[in-house]
ZAMARLUM-990181 format. One line per field, with one value per residue (C-alpha): residue number from 0; z, y negated, x. Coordinates in Angstrom, 2 decimals. Layout:
% residues N
n = (NUM:...) $
z = (Z:...) $
y = (Y:...) $
x = (X:...) $
***
This chain:
% residues 306
n = (0:1:2:3:4:5:6:7:8:9:10:11:12:13:14:15:16:17:18:19:20:21:22:23:24:25:26:27:28:29:30:31:32:33:34:35:36:37:38:39:40:41:42:43:44:45:46:47:48:49:50:51:52:53:54:55:56:57:58:59:60:61:62:63:64:65:66:67:68:69:70:71:72:73:74:75:76:77:78:79:80:81:82:83:84:85:86:87:88:89:90:91:92:93:94:95:96:97:98:99:100:101:102:103:104:105:106:107:108:109:110:111:112:113:114:115:116:117:118:119:120:121:122:123:124:125:126:127:128:129:130:131:132:133:134:135:136:137:138:139:140:141:142:143:144:145:146:147:148:149:150:151:152:153:154:155:156:157:158:159:160:161:162:163:164:165:166:167:168:169:170:171:172:173:174:175:176:177:178:179:180:181:182:183:184:185:186:187:188:189:190:191:192:193:194:195:196:197:198:199:200:201:202:203:204:205:206:207:208:209:210:211:212:213:214:215:216:217:218:219:220:221:222:223:224:225:226:227:228:229:230:231:232:233:234:235:236:237:238:239:240:241:242:243:244:245:246:247:248:249:250:251:252:253:254:255:256:257:258:259:260:261:262:263:264:265:266:267:268:269:270:271:272:273:274:275:276:277:278:279:280:281:282:283:284:285:286:287:288:289:290:291:292:293:294:295:296:297:298:299:300:301:302:303:304:305) $
z = (45.87:48.94:51.21:54.74:57.14:60.50:63.66:63.88:60.40:60.93:64.21:62.30:59.29:61.66:63.25:59.90:59.10:62.23:61.50:57.97:59.12:61.78:59.16:56.34:58.26:58.63:54.94:53.63:50.18:49.69:46.89:45.86:43.83:46.63:50.37:52.18:55.54:57.73:60.82:59.31:58.50:62.08:63.61:61.42:62.26:66.16:66.26:64.39:61.36:58.97:60.35:59.71:56.76:59.20:61.76:61.78:61.09:59.06:56.46:52.98:52.75:55.66:54.40:51.06:52.36:54.48:51.57:49.65:52.47:53.18:49.50:49.46:51.38:49.66:51.50:50.43:52.52:51.77:52.24:49.83:50.39:54.13:54.46:51.65:51.09:54.10:56.51:54.11:52.83:55.11:58.42:60.32:57.96:58.72:56.89:54.92:51.96:48.34:45.66:42.48:39.70:37.39:37.20:40.26:38.61:37.87:39.70:42.47:44.74:48.21:47.79:49.60:52.75:52.52:55.11:53.13:49.30:47.69:44.23:42.32:39.22:37.56:40.28:42.68:45.56:47.27:49.88:51.19:54.03:53.02:54.29:53.01:51.50:49.23:47.44:44.96:45.21:41.82:40.82:38.99:37.88:39.89:43.28:45.09:46.47:43.84:43.91:42.35:44.06:43.84:43.50:43.68:43.42:46.56:48.64:50.94:48.97:50.77:48.92:50.37:49.67:49.41:48.33:46.31:43.43:42.02:45.43:45.74:42.37:43.40:46.50:44.54:41.91:44.70:46.17:42.84:42.37:45.91:45.61:42.03:43.20:46.40:44.62:41.91:44.39:46.31:43.02:42.06:45.32:44.96:41.34:42.34:45.06:42.43:39.95:42.52:43.41:40.11:38.13:34.34:32.31:35.60:36.79:38.59:36.38:38.00:36.74:33.19:31.96:29.95:33.05:35.13:32.74:32.48:36.16:36.59:34.30:36.18:39.51:38.11:36.81:40.13:42.09:39.74:40.40:44.19:44.00:41.88:44.41:47.37:45.54:44.69:48.20:49.65:47.25:47.10:43.29:41.10:38.22:40.24:41.30:37.45:36.78:39.42:38.58:35.00:35.18:37.59:35.30:32.23:33.56:35.07:31.92:30.75:34.24:35.01:31.94:32.63:36.15:35.02:32.19:34.82:37.37:34.74:35.43:39.19:39.07:37.78:40.73:43.49:45.76:44.96:45.84:42.60:40.99:44.25:43.45:39.65:39.30:41.65:39.26:36.27:37.71:39.13:35.73:34.27:36.95:36.24:32.52:32.70:31.79:28.81:30.66:33.42:30.77:29.21:32.66:32.95:29.56:30.73:34.12:32.50:30.34:33.20:35.33:37.95) $
y = (75.78:73.87:73.69:72.58:74.15:74.99:76.74:77.67:76.49:73.01:72.62:73.73:71.39:68.42:69.18:69.29:66.01:64.39:65.82:64.38:60.97:60.84:61.86:59.53:56.44:56.43:56.46:53.60:52.94:54.71:54.64:58.39:60.64:62.65:62.26:65.71:65.86:68.42:66.95:67.87:71.34:71.80:70.65:72.98:75.82:75.13:74.73:77.92:76.49:78.50:81.80:80.84:83.10:86.00:84.64:85.78:82.90:80.98:83.14:82.09:79.31:77.60:77.89:76.79:73.76:72.91:72.90:70.74:68.05:68.02:67.82:64.44:63.01:60.77:62.77:66.44:69.68:73.34:74.39:77.03:79.64:79.28:79.20:81.77:83.99:84.37:85.41:88.46:89.57:88.49:87.27:87.77:85.82:82.31:79.52:77.18:79.56:79.23:81.28:82.31:83.94:85.87:85.30:84.26:81.61:79.32:76.06:76.20:73.92:73.52:75.89:73.30:73.44:76.99:79.66:82.47:83.16:85.24:86.87:88.24:90.40:92.44:94.57:94.13:91.74:90.99:88.49:86.96:84.82:81.39:78.98:75.57:76.85:79.25:76.56:73.67:70.87:69.59:66.10:66.02:63.63:65.68:64.61:67.88:68.77:71.01:73.58:76.65:79.46:79.35:82.91:85.07:88.31:87.76:87.29:90.29:90.95:93.20:94.85:94.32:97.68:97.88:94.27:93.90:91.68:91.05:89.85:87.70:86.32:85.61:83.73:81.64:80.64:79.31:77.33:75.85:74.76:73.39:71.31:70.03:69.01:67.40:65.32:64.23:63.09:60.92:59.62:58.63:56.92:54.75:53.80:52.89:50.64:49.05:48.28:46.78:44.23:43.77:41.05:40.49:37.89:36.44:39.79:42.86:45.57:47.98:45.79:46.82:49.75:51.66:51.84:52.98:55.63:57.02:57.01:58.72:61.46:61.85:61.87:64.75:66.73:66.52:67.52:70.41:71.56:71.24:73.22:76.06:76.27:76.59:79.13:81.27:81.17:82.19:85.06:86.71:87.22:87.37:86.04:83.09:82.45:82.50:80.31:77.68:77.68:77.20:74.50:72.58:72.94:72.17:68.75:67.67:66.17:64.05:62.94:61.90:59.93:58.05:57.34:55.93:53.81:52.07:51.48:49.91:49.53:49.53:53.26:53.95:52.08:53.52:51.13:52.51:56.24:57.08:58.99:60.98:62.76:62.76:63.89:66.75:67.53:67.40:70.52:72.30:72.37:74.55:77.20:80.83:80.04:76.99:76.84:79.02:81.98:81.42:81.42:84.57:86.21:85.01:86.79:89.98:89.98:89.35:92.34:94.49:93.37:91.87) $
x = (-64.63:-65.26:-62.12:-63.15:-60.67:-62.05:-60.83:-57.17:-56.62:-57.97:-55.96:-52.84:-53.38:-54.07:-50.57:-48.91:-50.42:-49.13:-45.75:-45.67:-46.71:-43.90:-41.24:-42.82:-42.76:-39.01:-38.29:-36.15:-34.59:-31.43:-28.77:-29.02:-31.35:-32.51:-33.21:-32.89:-34.73:-32.95:-34.65:-38.11:-37.03:-35.73:-38.88:-40.79:-38.55:-38.56:-42.36:-42.88:-44.74:-42.67:-44.16:-47.86:-48.24:-48.16:-50.45:-54.10:-56.45:-53.72:-52.09:-50.96:-53.67:-52.22:-48.78:-49.65:-51.57:-48.55:-46.16:-48.47:-48.81:-45.20:-44.23:-46.11:-43.26:-40.54:-37.86:-37.56:-37.30:-36.81:-40.53:-41.79:-39.23:-39.25:-42.96:-44.12:-41.21:-38.77:-41.34:-42.59:-39.20:-36.43:-37.77:-34.61:-32.45:-31.40:-32.97:-32.84:-33.40:-32.37:-33.82:-32.04:-34.15:-31.92:-28.16:-26.38:-24.22:-27.44:-27.98:-30.55:-32.51:-31.20:-28.11:-25.90:-27.94:-28.91:-27.79:-29.22:-29.55:-32.03:-31.42:-34.26:-33.30:-35.86:-37.45:-34.58:-34.27:-30.78:-29.72:-26.48:-25.46:-23.91:-21.47:-20.80:-17.65:-19.62:-21.43:-20.29:-22.79:-23.84:-24.92:-28.23:-31.20:-33.39:-34.60:-33.46:-30.03:-28.65:-25.73:-24.18:-22.32:-18.58:-17.87:-21.19:-19.22:-17.43:-20.52:-21.77:-24.90:-27.44:-30.20:-33.63:-35.25:-39.10:-39.52:-42.73:-41.38:-44.88:-45.91:-42.98:-43.59:-47.33:-46.31:-43.67:-46.14:-48.44:-45.52:-44.66:-48.16:-48.36:-45.23:-46.25:-49.60:-48.36:-45.62:-47.99:-50.50:-48.11:-46.92:-50.48:-51.16:-48.16:-49.10:-52.60:-51.30:-49.04:-51.64:-53.99:-51.27:-49.55:-51.11:-51.09:-53.04:-54.30:-55.79:-54.68:-53.48:-55.96:-58.85:-58.32:-60.51:-58.05:-55.71:-58.57:-59.48:-56.04:-55.48:-58.80:-57.80:-54.52:-56.48:-58.74:-55.80:-54.10:-56.89:-57.64:-53.87:-54.45:-57.88:-56.47:-53.37:-55.75:-57.84:-54.83:-53.67:-57.10:-57.89:-54.38:-55.02:-51.92:-54.01:-55.25:-51.52:-50.36:-53.22:-52.31:-48.68:-49.39:-52.00:-49.76:-46.69:-48.74:-50.10:-46.88:-45.32:-48.14:-49.13:-45.72:-45.45:-48.59:-47.68:-44.22:-45.90:-48.19:-45.35:-43.13:-39.35:-39.95:-40.75:-37.10:-35.40:-33.80:-35.74:-39.17:-39.98:-41.91:-39.04:-38.45:-41.65:-41.59:-38.03:-38.77:-41.63:-39.22:-37.39:-40.31:-42.27:-39.58:-39.16:-40.20:-40.02:-42.63:-46.17:-46.03:-44.66:-47.31:-50.12:-48.64:-48.76:-52.44:-53.24:-51.45:-53.22:-56.39:-56.26:-55.00:-58.14:-55.95) $
***
């Protein structure tokens, strides 16, 4: 696959990259696990970027590429649900969005900031509006703001009839793959910069062949995740989406391990941004049941001829 955007897509992605550059340059070390970026979310909403999936010439490919690019920032923002799910199933509902798969009492990303929560149970989709009083923020090691609903039964849940859960799952898998690939790419870039400067035995760490080989393997795996994600967004295939999500989740653990090993203790400090990417990946690798469930879906869809 050769991904060379042109026309409206190229202009859109160029604008996204400029947006990412503006928000990335303001990052400073902070004494908390996650750094939420509401200003970035607001800019994306005000500029209409979250609606790109519905625009002719852009579509899911543009939305997925945007999620990938912005996931590379050391700050986190609610991206995948607003770019890939919201415009399709609940365009009139306020964002940020939080997504609950299964039971409503489970912790979820971005619940403390969300104005709308979506719950998927089997083949049913429901939505409810939220206020800050409806959510209990949760401390966690993950580099996302996490929360749980205080009393899910008291919310005014509204069913969203006609929602295609299979299509929603396909889009969510693309979003997972995009976020994992984006986080891992920036984590790799940070480690490469480190081993160029860090010296051991009178030489830069990056000059040792064993380190070069391991980083080359990580780079190949991460690029593979990106290409599979872009293919899935472009083809609209449920099989491609399950493959992309499964592959991204599968490489996440060993790739993160290698990157932290070469960064050393610096990668675990709050002063360095490495953990702000890898600790997001720790959570993403388990969503939708993790790689094992995605590969099971790959097998099922293959037999069905999807």
